[in-house]
C-alpha positions as CSV (number, residue, x, y, z in Angstrom):
1,M,-24.8,10.0,27.0
2,E,-27.7,11.2,25.3
3,Q,-29.2,12.9,28.7
4,C,-25.8,14.5,29.2
5,L,-25.9,15.9,25.6
6,L,-29.6,17.3,26.4
7,V,-28.2,18.6,29.6
8,A,-25.3,20.6,28.0
9,Q,-27.5,22.0,25.5
10,C,-30.3,23.3,27.7
11,V,-27.6,24.7,30.0
12,R,-25.8,26.5,26.8
13,Q,-29.4,27.5,25.7
14,L,-30.1,29.2,29.4
15,D,-26.7,30.3,29.5
16,P,-25.5,32.1,26.7
17,S,-23.1,34.1,28.3
18,S,-20.1,31.2,27.3
19,T,-20.8,31.8,23.8
20,T,-22.4,35.2,23.4
21,S,-22.3,38.4,24.9
22,Q,-25.8,39.1,24.8
23,E,-27.8,38.7,27.9
24,Q,-31.2,37.2,27.8
25,P,-33.8,36.8,30.4
26,P,-34.2,33.4,31.7
27,L,-36.8,31.0,30.1
28,L,-39.4,29.7,32.4
29,G,-37.5,31.1,35.4
30,L,-34.9,28.3,35.3
31,S,-31.4,28.7,35.3
32,A,-28.4,26.4,34.8
33,K,-28.3,25.1,37.9
34,H,-32.0,23.8,37.8
35,V,-30.7,21.6,34.5
36,L,-27.3,20.7,35.9
37,D,-29.1,18.9,38.7
38,L,-30.4,16.5,36.2
39,M,-27.0,15.3,35.1
40,P,-26.3,11.7,35.8
41,P,-24.3,10.6,38.6
42,E,-20.7,11.5,38.7
43,K,-19.8,7.7,38.8
44,D,-21.6,7.0,35.8
45,V,-20.3,9.7,34.1
46,R,-16.8,8.5,34.9
47,H,-17.8,4.5,33.6
48,M,-19.4,6.2,30.2
49,K,-16.2,8.4,29.7
50,Q,-14.1,5.4,30.0
51,R,-16.4,3.2,27.4
52,L,-16.4,6.0,25.1
53,L,-12.3,6.5,25.3
54,A,-12.4,2.6,24.7
55,E,-14.7,3.0,21.5
56,L,-13.4,5.8,20.3
57,E,-9.6,4.1,20.4
58,I,-11.2,1.1,18.8
59,R,-12.9,3.2,16.1
60,L,-9.8,5.4,15.5
61,K,-7.8,1.9,15.2
62,K,-10.0,0.7,12.7
63,K,-9.7,4.0,10.6
64,C,-6.1,4.1,10.6
65,F,-6.2,0.4,9.5
66,N,-8.0,1.3,6.7
67,I,-5.6,4.2,5.7
68,L,-2.9,1.5,6.0
69,S,-4.6,-0.8,3.8
70,Y,-5.3,1.9,1.1
71,Y,-1.7,3.2,1.4
72,Q,-0.4,-0.6,0.9
73,P,-3.3,-3.2,-0.1
74,D,-0.4,-5.9,0.3
75,W,-0.5,-5.5,4.3
76,E,-3.9,-5.9,4.7
77,D,-4.0,-9.9,5.4
78,E,-0.7,-9.2,7.7
79,S,-1.4,-9.7,11.5
80,E,-2.4,-7.0,13.8
81,G,0.9,-6.6,15.4
82,L,2.8,-5.9,12.4
83,K,0.0,-3.9,11.5
84,N,0.4,-1.8,14.5
85,L,4.3,-1.5,14.0
86,K,3.7,-0.1,10.5
87,L,1.2,2.3,11.6
88,S,3.6,3.9,14.1
89,R,5.8,4.6,11.0
90,L,3.1,5.6,9.0
91,P,3.3,9.4,9.6
92,E,6.8,9.8,8.8
93,T,6.4,7.5,5.5
94,L,3.7,9.6,4.4
95,E,6.1,12.8,5.5
96,S,8.7,11.5,3.2
97,E,6.0,10.8,0.4
98,S,5.0,14.2,0.8
99,K,7.9,15.8,0.6
100,R,9.4,13.5,-2.3
101,V,6.3,14.8,-4.1
102,E,6.9,18.4,-3.3
103,A,10.5,18.0,-4.5
104,L,9.3,16.4,-8.1
105,R,6.7,19.4,-8.4
106,E,9.6,21.8,-8.0
107,K,11.6,20.3,-10.6
108,E,8.8,20.0,-12.7
109,W,8.3,23.9,-12.4
110,E,12.2,24.3,-13.0
111,R,11.9,22.3,-15.6
112,A,8.7,24.4,-17.2
113,T,10.8,27.6,-16.6
114,L,13.9,26.0,-18.3
115,L,12.0,25.2,-21.3
116,Q,10.6,28.5,-21.3
117,R,13.7,30.3,-21.3
118,Q,15.4,28.3,-24.1
119,T,12.0,29.3,-26.0
120,H,12.6,32.7,-25.8
121,Y,16.3,32.4,-26.3
122,Y,15.6,30.4,-29.6
123,L,13.4,33.3,-30.7
124,S,15.8,35.5,-29.8
125,F,18.9,34.3,-31.5
126,A,18.0,31.6,-34.1
127,I,16.9,34.2,-36.6
128,P,19.6,35.7,-38.5
129,A,19.6,39.4,-37.9
130,H,19.1,40.5,-41.7
131,M,15.9,38.7,-41.9
132,G,14.7,41.6,-39.6
133,P,11.5,41.6,-36.7
134,L,9.0,41.0,-39.6
135,L,10.3,37.5,-40.6
136,L,9.9,36.9,-36.8
137,S,6.7,38.0,-36.4
138,T,5.3,36.1,-39.3
139,T,6.8,32.9,-40.4
140,H,8.7,31.5,-37.3
141,L,6.4,33.0,-35.4
142,Q,3.5,30.7,-37.2
143,E,5.9,27.4,-37.1
144,L,6.7,28.2,-33.4
145,M,2.9,28.3,-33.0
146,G,2.1,25.4,-34.9
147,C,4.6,23.6,-33.0
148,M,3.6,24.3,-29.7
149,Q,0.2,23.5,-30.7
150,I,1.6,20.1,-31.6
151,L,3.4,19.6,-28.6
152,Q,-0.1,20.4,-26.6
153,S,-1.9,17.9,-28.2
154,L,0.7,15.4,-27.8
155,I,1.1,15.9,-24.1
156,L,-3.0,16.2,-23.7
157,D,-3.3,12.9,-25.4
158,Y,-0.7,11.2,-23.5
159,H,-2.2,12.5,-20.4
160,L,-5.3,11.4,-21.5
161,K,-4.0,7.7,-22.1
162,A,-2.1,7.8,-18.9
163,Q,-5.1,9.0,-17.1
164,K,-7.4,6.4,-18.6
165,E,-4.6,3.5,-17.9
166,L,-4.8,4.9,-14.0
167,D,-8.5,4.6,-13.8
168,K,-8.4,1.1,-15.4
169,K,-6.0,0.0,-12.8
170,K,-7.8,1.6,-9.9
171,V,-11.3,-0.2,-11.3
172,D,-9.6,-3.1,-11.6
173,Y,-8.0,-2.6,-7.8
174,L,-11.4,-1.8,-6.3
175,E,-13.2,-4.6,-8.2
176,A,-10.7,-7.0,-6.9
177,K,-10.8,-5.8,-3.1
178,C,-14.6,-6.0,-3.4
179,Q,-14.5,-9.4,-4.7
180,I,-12.4,-10.5,-1.7
181,V,-14.3,-8.9,0.9
182,I,-17.5,-10.7,-0.8
183,R,-15.6,-14.0,-0.5
184,K,-14.5,-13.1,2.9
185,I,-18.3,-12.1,3.8
186,R,-19.2,-15.8,2.1
187,A,-16.7,-17.6,4.2
188,E,-17.7,-16.2,7.4
189,M,-21.3,-17.0,6.8
190,L,-20.2,-20.7,5.5
191,Q,-18.3,-20.5,9.0
192,L,-21.2,-19.5,10.8
193,Q,-23.5,-22.2,9.9
194,L,-20.8,-24.7,10.4
195,D,-20.8,-23.3,13.9
196,T,-24.7,-23.5,14.1
197,Y,-25.5,-26.5,12.4
198,T,-23.3,-29.7,14.1
199,A,-24.0,-32.8,13.3
200,E,-26.0,-33.7,16.3
201,K,-28.1,-30.6,15.6
202,I,-28.6,-31.9,12.0
203,S,-29.7,-35.5,13.4
204,A,-31.9,-34.1,15.8
205,H,-33.6,-31.9,13.1
206,R,-34.0,-35.1,11.0
207,K,-35.7,-36.8,13.4
208,I,-38.1,-33.9,14.2
209,K,-38.5,-33.7,10.6
210,E,-39.5,-37.2,10.0
211,K,-41.8,-37.1,13.4
212,L,-43.4,-33.9,12.3
213,D,-43.9,-35.7,8.7
214,A,-45.5,-38.6,9.9
215,E,-47.9,-36.7,12.4
216,L,-48.7,-34.6,9.0
217,K,-49.5,-37.4,7.2
218,A,-51.9,-38.8,9.7
219,V,-53.7,-35.7,10.0
220,R,-54.1,-35.5,6.5
221,A,-55.4,-38.8,6.6
222,E,-58.0,-38.4,9.3
223,K,-59.1,-35.1,7.4
224,Q,-59.6,-36.7,4.5
225,S,-61.6,-39.9,6.3
226,A,-63.5,-36.8,8.1
227,E,-64.4,-35.0,4.7
228,S,-65.6,-38.3,2.9
229,M,-68.0,-39.4,6.1
230,L,-68.9,-35.7,6.0
231,S,-70.0,-36.4,2.3
232,S,-71.5,-39.2,2.9
233,F,-73.5,-37.7,5.7
234,E,-74.5,-34.7,3.6
235,I,-75.8,-36.8,1.0
236,L,-78.6,-38.4,3.2
237,G,-79.7,-34.8,4.0
238,Q,-82.5,-33.9,6.4
239,E,-83.5,-37.3,7.2
240,F,-80.4,-38.5,8.2
241,E,-80.0,-35.5,10.5
242,A,-83.7,-36.3,12.0
243,L,-82.3,-40.0,12.8
244,V,-79.2,-38.4,14.4
245,Q,-81.9,-36.2,16.5
246,E,-83.6,-39.6,17.4
247,Y,-80.5,-41.5,18.2
248,S,-79.3,-38.7,20.9
249,Q,-82.8,-38.7,22.2
250,L,-82.7,-42.5,22.7
251,R,-79.5,-42.4,23.8
252,L,-80.2,-39.5,26.5
253,E,-83.2,-41.7,27.4
254,I,-80.9,-44.8,28.1
255,D,-78.4,-43.3,30.2
256,N,-81.2,-41.7,32.4
257,K,-82.8,-45.1,32.9
258,S,-79.8,-46.7,33.7
259,W,-78.6,-44.1,36.3
260,A,-81.9,-44.9,37.8
261,L,-81.5,-48.6,37.5
262,R,-78.1,-48.1,39.7
263,E,-79.8,-46.0,42.0
264,F,-82.5,-48.5,42.9
265,S,-80.0,-51.4,43.2
266,Q,-78.2,-49.4,45.4
267,H,-80.7,-48.7,47.8
268,S,-82.3,-52.1,47.6
269,H,-79.2,-53.8,48.9
């Protein structure tokens, strides 16, 4: 696949007419046909496309399952067949939800418009005519502005509290989902250990450990004995070294004379 991508990129560089209207001189005397000869065999390309389609289908299916689990977390533990059935209906469900949200927005806009009209109606007819426009622009307008400020503060507080509760619920949900994922990973790790370390393997490992421990103990004892012997030899100093050389010389002479005696005995018979 990387080779196909590199060849396609080189073809675009050598033949920019497919993407731009400007003509460029050939690069190093190469043409697109020269580079296309480096494409893998057609059979390999077909196999690669089939593998890519299968991999793309698997990944898209996984993405769709993630969207389905996000939309309805209760469906996460259901079977794959049931998930596929619900996934086929998900576009219609999301479209109906989108229409419902849009309808609620329109209703909210209509209510806001109606409230605005009612406010204008109140300002126009709630004040007696003999009080004059001056009173409308001072006392009642100030009272109305004060009421509007109080209402805005109440709405803001309500939205903040609702948003806080919603954020808390989202955090709790994500935390619970993370805990579930962690527990699933832990369960998979334990299952992998159970599948790896069977009773027969554990018994064999114990025997190997016992054998290695025994060998290690013997090697340590041998090492300790050699170190103590070496320490005793080091105490003797140069005199012991001279005795060792003399002993080696005597052993060599004895071996030579024994060999000569054996040879003499063989020839004499």
